[in-house]
PDB file of N, CA, C, O and CB in Angstrom:
ATOM      1  N   MET A   1      -7.430   9.131  15.247  1.00  0.00           N
ATOM      2  CA  MET A   1      -6.615   8.933  14.068  1.00  0.00           C
ATOM      3  C   MET A   1      -6.780  10.071  13.074  1.00  0.00           C
ATOM      4  O   MET A   1      -5.863  10.355  12.303  1.00  0.00           O
ATOM      5  CB  MET A   1      -6.959   7.619  13.415  1.00  0.00           C
ATOM      6  N   ALA A   2      -7.929  10.724  13.078  1.00  0.00           N
ATOM      7  CA  ALA A   2      -8.159  11.821  12.147  1.00  0.00           C
ATOM      8  C   ALA A   2      -7.258  13.008  12.472  1.00  0.00           C
ATOM      9  O   ALA A   2      -6.815  13.718  11.569  1.00  0.00           O
ATOM     10  CB  ALA A   2      -9.627  12.248  12.178  1.00  0.00           C
ATOM     11  N   VAL A   3      -6.987  13.225  13.754  1.00  0.00           N
ATOM     12  CA  VAL A   3      -6.110  14.322  14.155  1.00  0.00           C
ATOM     13  C   VAL A   3      -4.681  14.055  13.681  1.00  0.00           C
ATOM     14  O   VAL A   3      -4.008  14.957  13.181  1.00  0.00           O
ATOM     15  CB  VAL A   3      -6.144  14.513  15.690  1.00  0.00           C
ATOM     16  N   LEU A   4      -4.223  12.810  13.841  1.00  0.00           N
ATOM     17  CA  LEU A   4      -2.882  12.448  13.390  1.00  0.00           C
ATOM     18  C   LEU A   4      -2.750  12.602  11.870  1.00  0.00           C
ATOM     19  O   LEU A   4      -1.739  13.094  11.368  1.00  0.00           O
ATOM     20  CB  LEU A   4      -2.553  11.007  13.807  1.00  0.00           C
ATOM     21  N   ARG A   5      -3.779  12.178  11.159  1.00  0.00           N
ATOM     22  CA  ARG A   5      -3.755  12.303   9.692  1.00  0.00           C
ATOM     23  C   ARG A   5      -3.732  13.772   9.268  1.00  0.00           C
ATOM     24  O   ARG A   5      -3.060  14.126   8.298  1.00  0.00           O
ATOM     25  CB  ARG A   5      -4.979  11.594   9.070  1.00  0.00           C
ATOM     26  N   THR A   6      -4.456  14.621   9.983  1.00  0.00           N
ATOM     27  CA  THR A   6      -4.463  16.055   9.688  1.00  0.00           C
ATOM     28  C   THR A   6      -3.088  16.670   9.949  1.00  0.00           C
ATOM     29  O   THR A   6      -2.594  17.461   9.145  1.00  0.00           O
ATOM     30  CB  THR A   6      -5.535  16.772  10.533  1.00  0.00           C
ATOM     31  N   ILE A   7      -2.481  16.308  11.061  1.00  0.00           N
ATOM     32  CA  ILE A   7      -1.148  16.818  11.389  1.00  0.00           C
ATOM     33  C   ILE A   7      -0.131  16.372  10.345  1.00  0.00           C
ATOM     34  O   ILE A   7       0.691  17.174   9.903  1.00  0.00           O
ATOM     35  CB  ILE A   7      -0.716  16.344  12.790  1.00  0.00           C
ATOM     36  N   LEU A   8      -0.176  15.105   9.947  1.00  0.00           N
ATOM     37  CA  LEU A   8       0.745  14.598   8.930  1.00  0.00           C
ATOM     38  C   LEU A   8       0.518  15.277   7.577  1.00  0.00           C
ATOM     39  O   LEU A   8       1.470  15.512   6.833  1.00  0.00           O
ATOM     40  CB  LEU A   8       0.591  13.083   8.787  1.00  0.00           C
ATOM     41  N   THR A   9      -0.717  15.584   7.264  1.00  0.00           N
ATOM     42  CA  THR A   9      -1.022  16.272   6.008  1.00  0.00           C
ATOM     43  C   THR A   9      -0.466  17.691   6.020  1.00  0.00           C
ATOM     44  O   THR A   9       0.064  18.156   5.011  1.00  0.00           O
ATOM     45  CB  THR A   9      -2.539  16.301   5.763  1.00  0.00           C
ATOM     46  N   VAL A  10      -0.579  18.379   7.143  1.00  0.00           N
ATOM     47  CA  VAL A  10      -0.033  19.733   7.259  1.00  0.00           C
ATOM     48  C   VAL A  10       1.492  19.688   7.129  1.00  0.00           C
ATOM     49  O   VAL A  10       2.075  20.523   6.438  1.00  0.00           O
ATOM     50  CB  VAL A  10      -0.447  20.383   8.612  1.00  0.00           C
ATOM     51  N   ILE A  11       2.139  18.726   7.784  1.00  0.00           N
ATOM     52  CA  ILE A  11       3.586  18.565   7.672  1.00  0.00           C
ATOM     53  C   ILE A  11       3.972  18.258   6.231  1.00  0.00           C
ATOM     54  O   ILE A  11       4.978  18.763   5.732  1.00  0.00           O
ATOM     55  CB  ILE A  11       4.084  17.450   8.610  1.00  0.00           C
ATOM     56  N   PHE A  12       3.176  17.434   5.567  1.00  0.00           N
ATOM     57  CA  PHE A  12       3.422  17.071   4.172  1.00  0.00           C
ATOM     58  C   PHE A  12       3.364  18.305   3.273  1.00  0.00           C
ATOM     59  O   PHE A  12       4.212  18.465   2.395  1.00  0.00           O
ATOM     60  CB  PHE A  12       2.399  16.022   3.700  1.00  0.00           C
ATOM     61  N   VAL A  13       2.393  19.163   3.477  1.00  0.00           N
ATOM     62  CA  VAL A  13       2.263  20.381   2.670  1.00  0.00           C
ATOM     63  C   VAL A  13       3.440  21.322   2.925  1.00  0.00           C
ATOM     64  O   VAL A  13       3.959  21.934   1.991  1.00  0.00           O
ATOM     65  CB  VAL A  13       0.930  21.097   2.980  1.00  0.00           C
ATOM     66  N   ILE A  14       3.860  21.439   4.177  1.00  0.00           N
ATOM     67  CA  ILE A  14       5.006  22.288   4.508  1.00  0.00           C
ATOM     68  C   ILE A  14       6.272  21.759   3.835  1.00  0.00           C
ATOM     69  O   ILE A  14       7.064  22.537   3.303  1.00  0.00           O
ATOM     70  CB  ILE A  14       5.203  22.363   6.040  1.00  0.00           C
ATOM     71  N   ILE A  15       6.463  20.432   3.856  1.00  0.00           N
ATOM     72  CA  ILE A  15       7.621  19.828   3.197  1.00  0.00           C
ATOM     73  C   ILE A  15       7.561  20.069   1.691  1.00  0.00           C
ATOM     74  O   ILE A  15       8.585  20.350   1.069  1.00  0.00           O
ATOM     75  CB  ILE A  15       7.689  18.315   3.496  1.00  0.00           C
ATOM     76  N   CYS A  16       6.375  19.961   1.103  1.00  0.00           N
ATOM     77  CA  CYS A  16       6.232  20.206  -0.340  1.00  0.00           C
ATOM     78  C   CYS A  16       6.634  21.625  -0.707  1.00  0.00           C
ATOM     79  O   CYS A  16       7.346  21.834  -1.689  1.00  0.00           O
ATOM     80  CB  CYS A  16       4.793  19.945  -0.786  1.00  0.00           C
ATOM     81  N   ILE A  17       6.190  22.591   0.064  1.00  0.00           N
ATOM     82  CA  ILE A  17       6.528  23.990  -0.209  1.00  0.00           C
ATOM     83  C   ILE A  17       8.022  24.231  -0.013  1.00  0.00           C
ATOM     84  O   ILE A  17       8.659  24.890  -0.836  1.00  0.00           O
ATOM     85  CB  ILE A  17       5.714  24.930   0.701  1.00  0.00           C
ATOM     86  N   ALA A  18       8.581  23.703   1.071  1.00  0.00           N
ATOM     87  CA  ALA A  18      10.010  23.880   1.343  1.00  0.00           C
ATOM     88  C   ALA A  18      10.860  23.218   0.270  1.00  0.00           C
ATOM     89  O   ALA A  18      11.881  23.770  -0.140  1.00  0.00           O
ATOM     90  CB  ALA A  18      10.368  23.310   2.716  1.00  0.00           C
ATOM     91  N   LEU A  19      10.453  22.050  -0.185  1.00  0.00           N
ATOM     92  CA  LEU A  19      11.191  21.344  -1.223  1.00  0.00           C
ATOM     93  C   LEU A  19      11.174  22.132  -2.533  1.00  0.00           C
ATOM     94  O   LEU A  19      12.188  22.206  -3.227  1.00  0.00           O
ATOM     95  CB  LEU A  19      10.604  19.943  -1.437  1.00  0.00           C
ATOM     96  N   THR A  20      10.052  22.705  -2.863  1.00  0.00           N
ATOM     97  CA  THR A  20       9.951  23.518  -4.078  1.00  0.00           C
ATOM     98  C   THR A  20      10.857  24.743  -4.002  1.00  0.00           C
ATOM     99  O   THR A  20      11.555  25.067  -4.963  1.00  0.00           O
ATOM    100  CB  THR A  20       8.500  23.955  -4.309  1.00  0.00           C
ATOM    101  N   VAL A  21      10.842  25.412  -2.871  1.00  0.00           N
ATOM    102  CA  VAL A  21      11.677  26.597  -2.701  1.00  0.00           C
ATOM    103  C   VAL A  21      13.157  26.243  -2.765  1.00  0.00           C
ATOM    104  O   VAL A  21      13.936  26.956  -3.398  1.00  0.00           O
ATOM    105  CB  VAL A  21      11.359  27.284  -1.374  1.00  0.00           C
ATOM    106  N   LEU A  22      13.554  25.152  -2.118  1.00  0.00           N
ATOM    107  CA  LEU A  22      14.960  24.764  -2.111  1.00  0.00           C
ATOM    108  C   LEU A  22      15.454  24.363  -3.490  1.00  0.00           C
ATOM    109  O   LEU A  22      16.583  24.687  -3.860  1.00  0.00           O
ATOM    110  CB  LEU A  22      15.178  23.629  -1.144  1.00  0.00           C
ATOM    111  N   VAL A  23      14.635  23.671  -4.250  1.00  0.00           N
ATOM    112  CA  VAL A  23      15.043  23.282  -5.600  1.00  0.00           C
ATOM    113  C   VAL A  23      15.211  24.524  -6.476  1.00  0.00           C
ATOM    114  O   VAL A  23      16.136  24.588  -7.287  1.00  0.00           O
ATOM    115  CB  VAL A  23      14.007  22.314  -6.226  1.00  0.00           C
ATOM    116  N   LEU A  24      14.338  25.496  -6.321  1.00  0.00           N
ATOM    117  CA  LEU A  24      14.451  26.717  -7.104  1.00  0.00           C
ATOM    118  C   LEU A  24      15.640  27.574  -6.682  1.00  0.00           C
ATOM    119  O   LEU A  24      16.148  28.348  -7.493  1.00  0.00           O
ATOM    120  CB  LEU A  24      13.182  27.518  -6.986  1.00  0.00           C
ATOM    121  N   MET A  25      16.092  27.458  -5.451  1.00  0.00           N
ATOM    122  CA  MET A  25      17.233  28.231  -4.965  1.00  0.00           C
ATOM    123  C   MET A  25      18.561  27.679  -5.468  1.00  0.00           C
ATOM    124  O   MET A  25      19.547  28.415  -5.525  1.00  0.00           O
ATOM    125  CB  MET A  25      17.233  28.258  -3.450  1.00  0.00           C
ATOM    126  N   GLN A  26      18.609  26.414  -5.831  1.00  0.00           N
ATOM    127  CA  GLN A  26      19.869  25.798  -6.227  1.00  0.00           C
ATOM    128  C   GLN A  26      20.288  26.223  -7.624  1.00  0.00           C
ATOM    129  O   GLN A  26      19.463  26.525  -8.486  1.00  0.00           O
ATOM    130  CB  GLN A  26      19.759  24.289  -6.159  1.00  0.00           C
ATOM    131  N   GLU A  27      21.609  26.234  -7.814  1.00  0.00           N
ATOM    132  CA  GLU A  27      22.159  26.556  -9.124  1.00  0.00           C
ATOM    133  C   GLU A  27      22.053  25.333 -10.019  1.00  0.00           C
ATOM    134  O   GLU A  27      21.955  24.203  -9.541  1.00  0.00           O
ATOM    135  CB  GLU A  27      23.630  27.031  -9.011  1.00  0.00           C
ATOM    136  N   GLY A  28      22.073  25.571 -11.307  1.00  0.00           N
ATOM    137  CA  GLY A  28      22.071  24.478 -12.250  1.00  0.00           C
ATOM    138  C   GLY A  28      23.394  23.725 -12.205  1.00  0.00           C
ATOM    139  O   GLY A  28      24.419  24.301 -11.838  1.00  0.00           O
ATOM    140  N   LYS A  29      23.387  22.455 -12.569  1.00  0.00           N
ATOM    141  CA  LYS A  29      24.611  21.669 -12.543  1.00  0.00           C
ATOM    142  C   LYS A  29      25.553  22.053 -13.670  1.00  0.00           C
ATOM    143  O   LYS A  29      26.770  21.946 -13.511  1.00  0.00           O
ATOM    144  CB  LYS A  29      24.286  20.195 -12.624  1.00  0.00           C
ATOM    145  N   SER A  30      25.034  22.491 -14.785  1.00  0.00           N
ATOM    146  CA  SER A  30      25.901  22.952 -15.874  1.00  0.00           C
ATOM    147  C   SER A  30      25.933  24.470 -15.835  1.00  0.00           C
ATOM    148  O   SER A  30      24.904  25.122 -16.011  1.00  0.00           O
ATOM    149  CB  SER A  30      25.402  22.433 -17.271  1.00  0.00           C
ATOM    150  N   GLN A  31      27.088  25.022 -15.608  1.00  0.00           N
ATOM    151  CA  GLN A  31      27.227  26.464 -15.478  1.00  0.00           C
ATOM    152  C   GLN A  31      27.671  27.105 -16.785  1.00  0.00           C
ATOM    153  O   GLN A  31      28.410  28.090 -16.778  1.00  0.00           O
ATOM    154  CB  GLN A  31      28.214  26.797 -14.375  1.00  0.00           C
ATOM    155  N   GLY A  32      27.228  26.556 -17.892  1.00  0.00           N
ATOM    156  CA  GLY A  32      27.541  27.144 -19.192  1.00  0.00           C
ATOM    157  C   GLY A  32      29.001  26.991 -19.549  1.00  0.00           C
ATOM    158  O   GLY A  32      29.566  25.906 -19.415  1.00  0.00           O
ATOM    159  N   LEU A  33      29.621  28.077 -20.007  1.00  0.00           N
ATOM    160  CA  LEU A  33      31.012  28.031 -20.445  1.00  0.00           C
ATOM    161  C   LEU A  33      31.979  27.863 -19.289  1.00  0.00           C
ATOM    162  O   LEU A  33      33.114  27.433 -19.495  1.00  0.00           O
ATOM    163  CB  LEU A  33      31.353  29.279 -21.209  1.00  0.00           C
ATOM    164  N   GLY A  34      31.554  28.192 -18.079  1.00  0.00           N
ATOM    165  CA  GLY A  34      32.431  28.034 -16.920  1.00  0.00           C
ATOM    166  C   GLY A  34      32.819  26.591 -16.678  1.00  0.00           C
ATOM    167  O   GLY A  34      33.943  26.322 -16.255  1.00  0.00           O
ATOM    168  N   SER A  35      31.936  25.672 -16.929  1.00  0.00           N
ATOM    169  CA  SER A  35      32.248  24.266 -16.719  1.00  0.00           C
ATOM    170  C   SER A  35      33.152  23.728 -17.812  1.00  0.00           C
ATOM    171  O   SER A  35      33.898  22.776 -17.586  1.00  0.00           O
ATOM    172  CB  SER A  35      30.974  23.448 -16.652  1.00  0.00           C
ATOM    173  N   ILE A  36      33.097  24.322 -18.987  1.00  0.00           N
ATOM    174  CA  ILE A  36      33.952  23.872 -20.092  1.00  0.00           C
ATOM    175  C   ILE A  36      35.403  24.260 -19.834  1.00  0.00           C
ATOM    176  O   ILE A  36      36.310  23.477 -20.117  1.00  0.00           O
ATOM    177  CB  ILE A  36      33.472  24.469 -21.434  1.00  0.00           C
ATOM    178  N   SER A  37      35.635  25.457 -19.302  1.00  0.00           N
ATOM    179  CA  SER A  37      36.999  25.938 -19.117  1.00  0.00           C
ATOM    180  C   SER A  37      37.629  25.454 -17.820  1.00  0.00           C
ATOM    181  O   SER A  37      38.740  25.872 -17.494  1.00  0.00           O
ATOM    182  CB  SER A  37      37.018  27.436 -19.153  1.00  0.00           C
ATOM    183  N   GLY A  38      36.959  24.590 -17.071  1.00  0.00           N
ATOM    184  CA  GLY A  38      37.558  24.033 -15.871  1.00  0.00           C
ATOM    185  C   GLY A  38      37.274  24.799 -14.613  1.00  0.00           C
ATOM    186  O   GLY A  38      38.017  24.663 -13.641  1.00  0.00           O
ATOM    187  N   MET A  39      36.244  25.592 -14.585  1.00  0.00           N
ATOM    188  CA  MET A  39      35.917  26.358 -13.384  1.00  0.00           C
ATOM    189  C   MET A  39      35.453  25.461 -12.245  1.00  0.00           C
ATOM    190  O   MET A  39      35.405  25.899 -11.095  1.00  0.00           O
ATOM    191  CB  MET A  39      34.844  27.386 -13.696  1.00  0.00           C
ATOM    192  N   ALA A  40      35.114  24.220 -12.543  1.00  0.00           N
ATOM    193  CA  ALA A  40      34.655  23.309 -11.496  1.00  0.00           C
ATOM    194  C   ALA A  40      35.797  22.889 -10.579  1.00  0.00           C
ATOM    195  O   ALA A  40      35.546  22.363  -9.494  1.00  0.00           O
ATOM    196  CB  ALA A  40      34.007  22.077 -12.116  1.00  0.00           C
ATOM    197  N   ASP A  41      37.055  23.110 -10.991  1.00  0.00           N
ATOM    198  CA  ASP A  41      38.206  22.711 -10.181  1.00  0.00           C
ATOM    199  C   ASP A  41      38.708  23.824  -9.280  1.00  0.00           C
ATOM    200  O   ASP A  41      39.805  23.717  -8.732  1.00  0.00           O
ATOM    201  CB  ASP A  41      39.322  22.249 -11.071  1.00  0.00           C
ATOM    202  N   THR A  42      37.948  24.874  -9.114  1.00  0.00           N
ATOM    203  CA  THR A  42      38.362  25.960  -8.247  1.00  0.00           C
ATOM    204  C   THR A  42      38.140  25.567  -6.794  1.00  0.00           C
ATOM    205  O   THR A  42      37.644  24.481  -6.494  1.00  0.00           O
ATOM    206  CB  THR A  42      37.599  27.252  -8.586  1.00  0.00           C
ATOM    207  N   TYR A  43      38.513  26.464  -5.911  1.00  0.00           N
ATOM    208  CA  TYR A  43      38.374  26.208  -4.472  1.00  0.00           C
ATOM    209  C   TYR A  43      36.932  25.892  -4.094  1.00  0.00           C
ATOM    210  O   TYR A  43      36.680  24.955  -3.336  1.00  0.00           O
ATOM    211  CB  TYR A  43      38.867  27.413  -3.669  1.00  0.00           C
ATOM    212  N   TRP A  44      35.987  26.667  -4.617  1.00  0.00           N
ATOM    213  CA  TRP A  44      34.584  26.469  -4.255  1.00  0.00           C
ATOM    214  C   TRP A  44      34.047  25.180  -4.851  1.00  0.00           C
ATOM    215  O   TRP A  44      33.149  24.569  -4.272  1.00  0.00           O
ATOM    216  CB  TRP A  44      33.737  27.653  -4.718  1.00  0.00           C
ATOM    217  N   GLY A  45      34.570  24.750  -5.989  1.00  0.00           N
ATOM    218  CA  GLY A  45      34.129  23.490  -6.589  1.00  0.00           C
ATOM    219  C   GLY A  45      34.572  22.290  -5.770  1.00  0.00           C
ATOM    220  O   GLY A  45      33.839  21.309  -5.647  1.00  0.00           O
ATOM    221  N   LYS A  46      35.789  22.371  -5.201  1.00  0.00           N
ATOM    222  CA  LYS A  46      36.316  21.261  -4.409  1.00  0.00           C
ATOM    223  C   LYS A  46      35.664  21.183  -3.037  1.00  0.00           C
ATOM    224  O   LYS A  46      35.500  20.091  -2.494  1.00  0.00           O
ATOM    225  CB  LYS A  46      37.820  21.394  -4.255  1.00  0.00           C
ATOM    226  N   ASN A  47      35.294  22.316  -2.471  1.00  0.00           N
ATOM    227  CA  ASN A  47      34.726  22.361  -1.125  1.00  0.00           C
ATOM    228  C   ASN A  47      33.224  22.578  -1.164  1.00  0.00           C
ATOM    229  O   ASN A  47      32.675  23.258  -0.297  1.00  0.00           O
ATOM    230  CB  ASN A  47      35.388  23.459  -0.308  1.00  0.00           C
ATOM    231  N   LYS A  48      32.563  22.019  -2.142  1.00  0.00           N
ATOM    232  CA  LYS A  48      31.132  22.247  -2.315  1.00  0.00           C
ATOM    233  C   LYS A  48      30.324  21.701  -1.134  1.00  0.00           C
ATOM    234  O   LYS A  48      29.263  22.240  -0.817  1.00  0.00           O
ATOM    235  CB  LYS A  48      30.653  21.606  -3.615  1.00  0.00           C
ATOM    236  N   GLY A  49      30.803  20.650  -0.483  1.00  0.00           N
ATOM    237  CA  GLY A  49      30.090  20.088   0.655  1.00  0.00           C
ATOM    238  C   GLY A  49      30.013  21.030   1.828  1.00  0.00           C
ATOM    239  O   GLY A  49      29.092  20.931   2.639  1.00  0.00           O
ATOM    240  N   ARG A  50      30.966  21.948   1.940  1.00  0.00           N
ATOM    241  CA  ARG A  50      30.991  22.889   3.052  1.00  0.00           C
ATOM    242  C   ARG A  50      30.373  24.230   2.705  1.00  0.00           C
ATOM    243  O   ARG A  50      30.238  25.093   3.572  1.00  0.00           O
ATOM    244  CB  ARG A  50      32.399  23.094   3.513  1.00  0.00           C
ATOM    245  N   SER A  51      30.001  24.412   1.466  1.00  0.00           N
ATOM    246  CA  SER A  51      29.443  25.691   1.036  1.00  0.00           C
ATOM    247  C   SER A  51      27.928  25.713   1.225  1.00  0.00           C
ATOM    248  O   SER A  51      27.325  24.731   1.659  1.00  0.00           O
ATOM    249  CB  SER A  51      29.799  25.966  -0.432  1.00  0.00           C
ATOM    250  N   MET A  52      27.342  26.832   0.897  1.00  0.00           N
ATOM    251  CA  MET A  52      25.884  26.974   0.993  1.00  0.00           C
ATOM    252  C   MET A  52      25.198  26.041   0.010  1.00  0.00           C
ATOM    253  O   MET A  52      24.150  25.471   0.316  1.00  0.00           O
ATOM    254  CB  MET A  52      25.457  28.433   0.731  1.00  0.00           C
ATOM    255  N   GLU A  53      25.787  25.883  -1.177  1.00  0.00           N
ATOM    256  CA  GLU A  53      25.209  24.980  -2.180  1.00  0.00           C
ATOM    257  C   GLU A  53      25.198  23.538  -1.672  1.00  0.00           C
ATOM    258  O   GLU A  53      24.232  22.805  -1.886  1.00  0.00           O
ATOM    259  CB  GLU A  53      25.997  25.068  -3.504  1.00  0.00           C
ATOM    260  N   GLY A  54      26.274  23.140  -1.001  1.00  0.00           N
ATOM    261  CA  GLY A  54      26.325  21.793  -0.435  1.00  0.00           C
ATOM    262  C   GLY A  54      25.269  21.590   0.642  1.00  0.00           C
ATOM    263  O   GLY A  54      24.664  20.523   0.743  1.00  0.00           O
ATOM    264  N   ALA A  55      25.058  22.623   1.442  1.00  0.00           N
ATOM    265  CA  ALA A  55      24.029  22.542   2.484  1.00  0.00           C
ATOM    266  C   ALA A  55      22.642  22.436   1.863  1.00  0.00           C
ATOM    267  O   ALA A  55      21.792  21.695   2.356  1.00  0.00           O
ATOM    268  CB  ALA A  55      24.100  23.767   3.413  1.00  0.00           C
ATOM    269  N   LEU A  56      22.413  23.183   0.776  1.00  0.00           N
ATOM    270  CA  LEU A  56      21.118  23.106   0.103  1.00  0.00           C
ATOM    271  C   LEU A  56      20.863  21.715  -0.460  1.00  0.00           C
ATOM    272  O   LEU A  56      19.740  21.212  -0.410  1.00  0.00           O
ATOM    273  CB  LEU A  56      21.041  24.140  -1.015  1.00  0.00           C
ATOM    274  N   VAL A  57      21.909  21.099  -0.995  1.00  0.00           N
ATOM    275  CA  VAL A  57      21.762  19.745  -1.543  1.00  0.00           C
ATOM    276  C   VAL A  57      21.417  18.753  -0.436  1.00  0.00           C
ATOM    277  O   VAL A  57      20.556  17.891  -0.618  1.00  0.00           O
ATOM    278  CB  VAL A  57      23.055  19.307  -2.265  1.00  0.00           C
ATOM    279  N   LYS A  58      22.084  18.872   0.706  1.00  0.00           N
ATOM    280  CA  LYS A  58      21.819  17.954   1.824  1.00  0.00           C
ATOM    281  C   LYS A  58      20.406  18.141   2.382  1.00  0.00           C
ATOM    282  O   LYS A  58      19.717  17.167   2.683  1.00  0.00           O
ATOM    283  CB  LYS A  58      22.852  18.166   2.942  1.00  0.00           C
ATOM    284  N   ILE A  59      19.985  19.398   2.516  1.00  0.00           N
ATOM    285  CA  ILE A  59      18.637  19.670   3.024  1.00  0.00           C
ATOM    286  C   ILE A  59      17.586  19.177   2.035  1.00  0.00           C
ATOM    287  O   ILE A  59      16.559  18.630   2.436  1.00  0.00           O
ATOM    288  CB  ILE A  59      18.451  21.180   3.294  1.00  0.00           C
ATOM    289  N   THR A  60      17.842  19.370   0.747  1.00  0.00           N
ATOM    290  CA  THR A  60      16.910  18.899  -0.282  1.00  0.00           C
ATOM    291  C   THR A  60      16.775  17.385  -0.234  1.00  0.00           C
ATOM    292  O   THR A  60      15.674  16.849  -0.364  1.00  0.00           O
ATOM    293  CB  THR A  60      17.376  19.344  -1.677  1.00  0.00           C
ATOM    294  N   THR A  61      17.893  16.699  -0.047  1.00  0.00           N
ATOM    295  CA  THR A  61      17.849  15.233   0.049  1.00  0.00           C
ATOM    296  C   THR A  61      17.028  14.787   1.254  1.00  0.00           C
ATOM    297  O   THR A  61      16.216  13.869   1.148  1.00  0.00           O
ATOM    298  CB  THR A  61      19.274  14.655   0.142  1.00  0.00           C
ATOM    299  N   GLY A  62      17.235  15.428   2.384  1.00  0.00           N
ATOM    300  CA  GLY A  62      16.471  15.086   3.580  1.00  0.00           C
ATOM    301  C   GLY A  62      14.981  15.344   3.417  1.00  0.00           C
ATOM    302  O   GLY A  62      14.151  14.535   3.832  1.00  0.00           O
ATOM    303  N   LEU A  63      14.651  16.479   2.810  1.00  0.00           N
ATOM    304  CA  LEU A  63      13.236  16.785   2.587  1.00  0.00           C
ATOM    305  C   LEU A  63      12.610  15.835   1.569  1.00  0.00           C
ATOM    306  O   LEU A  63      11.434  15.490   1.683  1.00  0.00           O
ATOM    307  CB  LEU A  63      13.076  18.230   2.117  1.00  0.00           C
ATOM    308  N   ALA A  64      13.390  15.413   0.576  1.00  0.00           N
ATOM    309  CA  ALA A  64      12.856  14.466  -0.409  1.00  0.00           C
ATOM    310  C   ALA A  64      12.561  13.121   0.230  1.00  0.00           C
ATOM    311  O   ALA A  64      11.560  12.483  -0.096  1.00  0.00           O
ATOM    312  CB  ALA A  64      13.838  14.288  -1.569  1.00  0.00           C
ATOM    313  N   VAL A  65      13.426  12.684   1.139  1.00  0.00           N
ATOM    314  CA  VAL A  65      13.177  11.428   1.858  1.00  0.00           C
ATOM    315  C   VAL A  65      11.931  11.567   2.734  1.00  0.00           C
ATOM    316  O   VAL A  65      11.092  10.668   2.773  1.00  0.00           O
ATOM    317  CB  VAL A  65      14.408  11.033   2.724  1.00  0.00           C
ATOM    318  N   GLY A  66      11.816  12.691   3.434  1.00  0.00           N
ATOM    319  CA  GLY A  66      10.630  12.932   4.252  1.00  0.00           C
ATOM    320  C   GLY A  66       9.359  12.985   3.418  1.00  0.00           C
ATOM    321  O   GLY A  66       8.313  12.490   3.838  1.00  0.00           O
ATOM    322  N   PHE A  67       9.449  13.585   2.239  1.00  0.00           N
ATOM    323  CA  PHE A  67       8.321  13.653   1.318  1.00  0.00           C
ATOM    324  C   PHE A  67       7.869  12.251   0.923  1.00  0.00           C
ATOM    325  O   PHE A  67       6.677  11.946   0.959  1.00  0.00           O
ATOM    326  CB  PHE A  67       8.694  14.465   0.068  1.00  0.00           C
ATOM    327  N   MET A  68       8.811  11.406   0.551  1.00  0.00           N
ATOM    328  CA  MET A  68       8.466  10.049   0.116  1.00  0.00           C
ATOM    329  C   MET A  68       7.868   9.229   1.266  1.00  0.00           C
ATOM    330  O   MET A  68       6.888   8.509   1.073  1.00  0.00           O
ATOM    331  CB  MET A  68       9.710   9.339  -0.445  1.00  0.00           C
ATOM    332  N   VAL A  69       8.453   9.338   2.444  1.00  0.00           N
ATOM    333  CA  VAL A  69       7.943   8.584   3.602  1.00  0.00           C
ATOM    334  C   VAL A  69       6.533   9.034   3.951  1.00  0.00           C
ATOM    335  O   VAL A  69       5.652   8.203   4.172  1.00  0.00           O
ATOM    336  CB  VAL A  69       8.872   8.759   4.823  1.00  0.00           C
ATOM    337  N   LEU A  70       6.315  10.336   4.002  1.00  0.00           N
ATOM    338  CA  LEU A  70       4.973  10.833   4.328  1.00  0.00           C
ATOM    339  C   LEU A  70       3.965  10.500   3.238  1.00  0.00           C
ATOM    340  O   LEU A  70       2.795  10.251   3.532  1.00  0.00           O
ATOM    341  CB  LEU A  70       5.009  12.339   4.549  1.00  0.00           C
ATOM    342  N   ALA A  71       4.404  10.492   1.987  1.00  0.00           N
ATOM    343  CA  ALA A  71       3.487  10.130   0.909  1.00  0.00           C
ATOM    344  C   ALA A  71       3.025   8.690   1.056  1.00  0.00           C
ATOM    345  O   ALA A  71       1.852   8.389   0.835  1.00  0.00           O
ATOM    346  CB  ALA A  71       4.152  10.334  -0.454  1.00  0.00           C
ATOM    347  N   VAL A  72       3.933   7.801   1.425  1.00  0.00           N
ATOM    348  CA  VAL A  72       3.557   6.400   1.630  1.00  0.00           C
ATOM    349  C   VAL A  72       2.663   6.261   2.855  1.00  0.00           C
ATOM    350  O   VAL A  72       1.660   5.547   2.811  1.00  0.00           O
ATOM    351  CB  VAL A  72       4.810   5.518   1.783  1.00  0.00           C
ATOM    352  N   VAL A  73       3.014   6.934   3.945  1.00  0.00           N
ATOM    353  CA  VAL A  73       2.228   6.825   5.189  1.00  0.00           C
ATOM    354  C   VAL A  73       0.821   7.375   4.987  1.00  0.00           C
ATOM    355  O   VAL A  73      -0.146   6.789   5.474  1.00  0.00           O
ATOM    356  CB  VAL A  73       2.927   7.578   6.347  1.00  0.00           C
ATOM    357  N   LEU A  74       0.695   8.485   4.278  1.00  0.00           N
ATOM    358  CA  LEU A  74      -0.620   9.085   4.070  1.00  0.00           C
ATOM    359  C   LEU A  74      -1.483   8.279   3.109  1.00  0.00           C
ATOM    360  O   LEU A  74      -2.705   8.433   3.109  1.00  0.00           O
ATOM    361  CB  LEU A  74      -0.467  10.494   3.552  1.00  0.00           C
ATOM    362  N   ASN A  75      -0.877   7.424   2.293  1.00  0.00           N
ATOM    363  CA  ASN A  75      -1.657   6.589   1.382  1.00  0.00           C
ATOM    364  C   ASN A  75      -2.126   5.281   2.004  1.00  0.00           C
ATOM    365  O   ASN A  75      -2.933   4.566   1.410  1.00  0.00           O
ATOM    366  CB  ASN A  75      -0.850   6.290   0.162  1.00  0.00           C
ATOM    367  N   LEU A  76      -1.632   4.966   3.184  1.00  0.00           N
ATOM    368  CA  LEU A  76      -2.089   3.760   3.867  1.00  0.00           C
ATOM    369  C   LEU A  76      -3.531   3.940   4.338  1.00  0.00           C
ATOM    370  O   LEU A  76      -3.916   5.012   4.804  1.00  0.00           O
ATOM    371  CB  LEU A  76      -1.166   3.427   5.063  1.00  0.00           C
ATOM    372  N   ASN A  77      -4.289   2.916   4.213  1.00  0.00           N
ATOM    373  CA  ASN A  77      -5.689   2.971   4.661  1.00  0.00           C
ATOM    374  C   ASN A  77      -5.789   2.422   6.078  1.00  0.00           C
ATOM    375  O   ASN A  77      -5.947   1.219   6.286  1.00  0.00           O
ATOM    376  CB  ASN A  77      -6.619   2.169   3.698  1.00  0.00           C
ATOM    377  N   PHE A  78      -5.695   3.313   7.030  1.00  0.00           N
ATOM    378  CA  PHE A  78      -5.833   2.885   8.429  1.00  0.00           C
ATOM    379  C   PHE A  78      -6.892   3.672   9.121  1.00  0.00           C
ATOM    380  O   PHE A  78      -7.150   3.453  10.305  1.00  0.00           O
ATOM    381  CB  PHE A  78      -4.524   3.024   9.177  1.00  0.00           C
TER     382      PHE A  78
END
């Protein structure tokens, strides 16, 4: 069981680092004056799910779920 716990801890640390990097790579939700003048309705704003930003959001969500699951599993006393 100690080997499994060590492997899960290493995976947990890798997820933590990846999650930090991905959050820092993402753009802010408020783009200053661009959002006021309606820049969110451009082609890239409508197709955000298919863009790189959309992919970053999906990957971040997946890593956040993995982070939470591993945090709970690693806190179990087995």
